Steps between C-alpha positions, in 0.01 A plus 500: 500500500646834401562765759283746310197341670605627840342819628805582709734489203272720294517752783874524457624227733767264376456122523783292643505287184517681166397210276188402689319556825646321801317182607471456876348193666322533834535158663425336832289248688122539517376739770826693538349832388592493130163638390540799733854555368371485144222749570736748663768465233276527194179669614170366370593505131583137434413214265373168636522197274558126492829337417469354146341157500397514868235640731758641741494880503773756553501879503729736312548871556756777458732652760564870439729648761769763447726358228343154508247388241442125511244223451412331829356148485327365811599132471248251647583424864705181539658311786757333276624498141483119504134517395231330706212687334421707191579834664851383591547363150411840353732677747788285380414554134486878546843519667640264236396756238751738657491835675719803564424516872313305768330652802475209742247552779570295815277465805712583806263299722562177304860535381578129491217416261561805282867415455409184307393695191739789571804275458357362177435848359849622596652201320372645169769771534261784416577829679272485804390725782313360801210661684492357852131562558285490815792596722253667736308173547826310550595739778158459661541122487840522670696413183827695474699493172857609432442663160868578436595138562214382275630728222843335523350150494284568192734741322236755400373826657210468745261777608251474785145583393143515626287483185170592666638838614741547208803509731821414315340457155657820365839364609446201272437718193764761586766231528399281207838567337664336803342162427775240478558151372529260792776245540235238584515205258252225419463244779337169568205500738717366782771761441238773491356403838847480650569853373167621640577347838837675507348837406222475760752416772713801403237772452185417699428522871158423646400635841210388720170677444160450662197423284286802424125513443567511125714185525214319673258617229736356237508163677123483544422592135714210371361244751310211331186548716502856630652625174209347309246664729685831474509462121122453482444808716746713302350389167149572624602846618689563176204408280268708716731796453534433128123481459456822701766689302384360166137588558602844624701564184211379282230697679684827552746524210457260208119478472459882511764533228324250274149628575577873472777508239528181299132406459398841353779468245381151406143625461616768257713246309207256487271767355766596248562141384131407474393143425759264359785261564743770615270611780442138599874447526590822682186572704315167506133440572266766636261413784181706485687738271786551747856372534555252785870511586494146640289320240515693171815302404654778291877542488471861623211435741527164675861450394622820663265479799583141593873569471524842662177540696449153649836321504763776535377635839526154655833438331636820660367397842617141462853584389529764773424239766710229334803726459475605865491138621787415267722786618407427860644150455175311558441326165788248533354398838157459343654283228672276755182462708293394197773288339398172666139539380578615147760228442214251507380667181835500319601861575710651774412775746583791273188412296304675773619833356359450145184359660457815707558712190234298320237620745572851377524409131585166341728662239771624742443183706598279207786732408627463858534120460841590357629486860449122492799294400370231264269496199289237675445726800414797279247293304329369814492841668371683191227240443388508863489880499286502186261233628465571870604860573229756416632848426353816652261571213364145507450520877305820449277327242443204734332734743288649221379171355461282810453763770123531448463125575685521832851503642516119510501485120788745476693304765426175311700626202812550714455157662468324163798688356713403800402133469576499127831683564605231750391203289637631169831598660539157655415322173748709300771433758441125473478481120733764354860404436786702644580607852443788740825611664512558872458855622843637589462861600666738739265650758613861538453696821208737526590847374315829493427552126654798325224731372702587189576138416139399569364770268753412228407132519129588491553715190702226324228242563214724391694597189568133418130426545415774251750368247405134543123510557359804319561380141360158593179632656428742215590235243272251674204738492568566132508125426172438686333776297623352173375152595169641622437707186589200284240294688760242602425520873129455442554198272729337755245566772218343299712195423569447870140552613411125532815439704426791732145380558568130554832509686494831686127545538514848348247653258607571138525873570809446716709348220613830343602668832696191606681483165572873522646427843799348323591855406372714788330303776413790730298663223348163409379466861325833463317367193350222716310748720210577261444129415280436809690186602418310818748515787631152417539576129676828574739324738590234242547761224719720721713201609558397138589856402730548799709195411571583136734773377451823695543703181670496163796679660564198723478275196765704317728531805495123554588454135792738544623351831441128445506459123219404263494128586497552877236770464275257310559235767403750770189594299395137476546457876293813567213393274495144634513624861226758440266255325560226758444736794189647336353157419566361850360814661189476282446138609559591864256791494238294311523229768424751775 
């Protein structure tokens, strides 16, 4: 990449390399503060992408500081460069591609473990500078380090930092030209551990320290029993907060914007376009001569409203809560607590994070399955999210369709989805080839989140949601309109009418909404309301809709993440599960 792309150079600053922009790798173990370092070094202007041929993501930005203009690559966190998972494999491939400098972030509270990868990185003989991070926490824990001695042992400059406050980070950038090649050479595993033992004995002293209240909270939250109970309480409180914040954003900000600004513009556009295919595509159907933002199914009406008026507020609230729990250090504990349960379904504890995201929106939930280490795990998790995890908009429609019949019918949907989730997960674990690796994760100490880092992470995630989901949602609405205008949906519905009546006990009028549910199930649920179904029929129809694809966006994302063949396999599992659950529920309800 030419240096002309750098804003600092165009402002008159001179890059260190004349032929191209310097390439700096930001490396370290997971949970050592690399993301905070990256945010402070580059600001919020960064590019997130996947390594070619993988689902593992990394972030790239630009450092502009005094005379330095360089690309900074946030390498996936790794415990070792002898890969045990896909992230570590990508970390090794990135450093093998070469770099001009390495900023190696080391956790001062866990020096022994961090030195495993540090010695491997130094053996590449790339000029390196070390950020000894969390020195404040080390001091609080009674860990004393001789930094000068550690510099001599590793042969590169070391600067003490506290990433959350920004302390010492400017020293790293100011002294980038002092990065040196270490005399460390490649070692066997045994030689490496001997070297680590020698370094620890020379530089580290640990003094006695009494447990604090925070230490006790850390122990309780990772306990198999009390940690599980605490996890349930924290999740319940988190979802209550998310629902409160999401509804507040919808009621007081987003709905007024759409009702007072966007809807009048659409009305003028609708009058200008008149009757025809273009209005049907952009505006959709009119109900009693008026545009219904939820049901008109136009690209500019329902497409924009579903994306920005219904989903985005909850996405903001959800990611705000998730980022806070992540920066606090709670999510790894939650993963460990749920690992024993989820391993019975072929996925390890980190699948709880994509599952939680799925309750906000299935699209980012499936995208988040990238944190899982094997293709088998990602397939199982993505399928279970699509089948058994209703997103916010679907949950809202459940209340609209089944609420008039009583709370027990709404609760029945969640019970059935949970049962199907458990059974389907167990069956896939028993029948799918491959393996699910054990969960090996560091549990970091609790930390007070940095407001700046939290806001930067929130912005990155919302931006990624826009880039990933918006084209898919609008494209899905467009596709549904094309199929509807061509009469394809109606023909499919008529063809399936006998099946719906005999197997599911549903009247012919439900066939078209259920088929449309393959593209946008929350809207399809709304189309069931005027059909005057009985409580039992409505429950069966809602169950069937809830267990197929949440929307066309989910369909496309699964195609992108899993591949065409795996996506078709997941689709077959969804349809079979939905039909089986609907048929059994129909028989059960008919018997009583």
